[in-house]
C-alpha positions as semicolon CSV with decimal commas, in nm:
position;residue;x (nm);y (nm);z (nm)
1;M;-1,700;-0,705;-3,799
2;T;-1,428;-0,901;-3,627
3;K;-1,574;-1,164;-3,398
4;N;-1,522;-1,097;-3,028
5;L;-1,370;-0,750;-3,064
6;I;-1,502;-0,509;-2,802
7;L;-1,471;-0,131;-2,822
8;G;-1,507;0,013;-2,473
9;I;-1,588;0,381;-2,442
10;D;-1,579;0,619;-2,147
11;P;-1,777;0,909;-2,293
12;G;-1,702;1,266;-2,205
13;L;-1,734;1,600;-2,377
14;K;-1,374;1,699;-2,309
15;N;-1,211;1,353;-2,311
16;T;-1,372;1,042;-2,455
17;G;-1,159;0,743;-2,359
18;W;-1,158;0,434;-2,575
19;G;-1,005;0,088;-2,558
20;V;-1,020;-0,216;-2,784
21;I;-0,980;-0,573;-2,662
22;K;-1,033;-0,916;-2,809
23;S;-1,228;-1,166;-2,602
24;F;-1,184;-1,535;-2,668
25;K;-1,245;-1,841;-2,449
26;N;-1,254;-1,660;-2,115
27;K;-0,940;-1,458;-2,195
28;E;-0,905;-1,097;-2,296
29;S;-0,619;-0,955;-2,499
30;Y;-0,532;-0,590;-2,543
31;L;-0,529;-0,428;-2,887
32;S;-0,522;-0,050;-2,841
33;H;-0,643;0,250;-2,644
34;G;-0,655;0,628;-2,655
35;V;-0,852;0,943;-2,588
36;I;-1,055;1,158;-2,826
37;K;-0,999;1,513;-2,701
38;T;-1,211;1,816;-2,781
39;S;-1,134;2,180;-2,717
40;S;-1,345;2,382;-2,476
41;K;-1,291;2,673;-2,719
42;D;-1,510;2,494;-2,976
43;N;-1,888;2,515;-2,959
44;L;-2,088;2,213;-2,845
45;G;-2,181;2,104;-3,198
46;E;-1,816;2,104;-3,312
47;R;-1,715;1,901;-3,008
48;L;-1,987;1,642;-3,072
49;V;-1,880;1,617;-3,438
50;S;-1,521;1,551;-3,321
51;I;-1,643;1,268;-3,097
52;F;-1,860;1,131;-3,380
53;R;-1,569;1,133;-3,625
54;G;-1,330;0,979;-3,373
55;V;-1,562;0,694;-3,274
56;S;-1,661;0,636;-3,639
57;Q;-1,294;0,612;-3,735
58;L;-1,230;0,360;-3,457
59;T;-1,531;0,158;-3,570
60;E;-1,405;0,158;-3,931
61;E;-1,054;0,060;-3,823
62;Y;-1,131;-0,216;-3,570
63;K;-1,477;-0,333;-3,683
64;P;-1,585;-0,437;-3,332
65;S;-1,863;-0,685;-3,264
66;F;-1,969;-0,492;-2,953
67;I;-1,947;-0,143;-2,809
68;S;-1,965;-0,115;-2,434
69;V;-2,014;0,213;-2,254
70;E;-2,047;0,333;-1,898
71;K;-2,399;0,425;-1,788
72;I;-2,460;0,786;-1,700
73;F;-2,458;0,893;-1,341
74;S;-2,597;1,220;-1,207
75;N;-2,344;1,488;-1,134
76;I;-2,406;1,758;-0,878
77;N;-2,423;1,995;-1,175
78;P;-2,724;1,906;-1,397
79;E;-2,569;2,091;-1,694
80;S;-2,265;1,859;-1,680
81;T;-2,495;1,556;-1,676
82;L;-2,679;1,684;-1,984
83;K;-2,351;1,744;-2,171
84;L;-2,234;1,393;-2,081
85;G;-2,566;1,260;-2,210
86;K;-2,507;1,431;-2,544
87;A;-2,162;1,272;-2,576
88;R;-2,315;0,932;-2,492
89;G;-2,584;0,992;-2,753
90;I;-2,312;1,022;-3,016
91;I;-2,178;0,678;-2,916
92;F;-2,527;0,527;-2,952
93;L;-2,565;0,698;-3,290
94;V;-2,238;0,547;-3,418
95;A;-2,343;0,203;-3,290
96;A;-2,678;0,236;-3,471
97;I;-2,519;0,354;-3,797
98;Y;-2,272;0,063;-3,799
99;K;-2,532;-0,184;-3,664
100;I;-2,317;-0,280;-3,366
101;E;-2,468;-0,414;-3,045
102;I;-2,415;-0,169;-2,760
103;T;-2,423;-0,252;-2,390
104;E;-2,415;-0,028;-2,086
105;Y;-2,263;-0,095;-1,745
106;S;-2,284;0,114;-1,433
107;P;-1,952;0,242;-1,296
108;N;-2,009;0,028;-0,985
109;S;-2,057;-0,293;-1,187
110;V;-1,744;-0,222;-1,391
111;K;-1,544;-0,173;-1,070
112;K;-1,700;-0,480;-0,907
113;N;-1,611;-0,699;-1,207
114;L;-1,252;-0,574;-1,224
115;I;-1,158;-0,503;-0,865
116;G;-1,411;-0,702;-0,663
117;H;-1,596;-0,410;-0,508
118;G;-1,799;-0,126;-0,653
119;H;-1,620;0,166;-0,494
120;A;-1,267;0,124;-0,632
121;S;-1,058;0,434;-0,696
122;K;-0,930;0,555;-1,034
123;F;-0,582;0,446;-0,922
124;Q;-0,707;0,091;-0,853
125;I;-0,872;0,074;-1,198
126;I;-0,553;0,192;-1,371
127;E;-0,340;-0,055;-1,175
128;M;-0,573;-0,345;-1,256
129;I;-0,574;-0,253;-1,626
130;K;-0,192;-0,249;-1,622
131;R;-0,194;-0,589;-1,451
132;L;-0,441;-0,739;-1,699
133;Y;-0,273;-0,580;-2,001
134;P;0,098;-0,525;-1,924
135;E;0,165;-0,396;-2,276
136;V;-0,061;-0,092;-2,213
137;G;0,218;0,121;-2,064
138;V;0,126;0,475;-1,961
139;I;-0,250;0,528;-1,974
140;E;-0,485;0,816;-1,901
141;D;-0,773;0,743;-1,664
142;N;-1,036;0,791;-1,941
143;A;-0,872;0,523;-2,156
144;A;-0,830;0,297;-1,852
145;D;-1,202;0,333;-1,779
146;A;-1,280;0,245;-2,141
147;L;-1,065;-0,070;-2,125
148;A;-1,231;-0,151;-1,793
149;V;-1,583;-0,130;-1,940
150;A;-1,475;-0,343;-2,240
151;T;-1,326;-0,601;-2,001
152;C;-1,644;-0,593;-1,791
153;H;-1,847;-0,669;-2,104
154;S;-1,619;-0,961;-2,187
155;M;-1,649;-1,098;-1,832
156;Q;-2,029;-1,062;-1,835
157;T;-2,055;-1,232;-2,174
158;Q;-1,826;-1,518;-2,070
159;S;-2,021;-1,579;-1,749
160;K;-2,347;-1,600;-1,951
161;I;-2,187;-1,850;-2,193
162;Q;-2,076;-2,073;-1,904
163;I;-2,423;-2,096;-1,747
């Protein structure tokens, strides 16, 4: 594992966003980002295997010290919430297999850490990610959310170190 590498993940059954940053001495630096996409034509098991393989490959490639993930929130549709929970379960499984510490942050705490208030829009998150990491370029909202949760973890860890 590379010290201070954080793999942020925004889990989803259709699109699982991911972002990798390095955190060192109260400064974050961007490494990479992307989205693991699954097809709605595939059955649930095949989609979960795709997420498992994608996150495992990222873990092998970057060897992060931490995985950070957004906490689940209840959708209006309970079936969607359950599917999201299954995708999140895959992330926890990968973390357990590779013995990587995993942390969870609520969407509101991620937004509060990055933007300053807990009800920021997707546009505000994307713009802040581009400001923090100018080399990112064009980014999908799932990957921006993943970089945001990784950055939130770095900020939370740094504030605990300073106390």
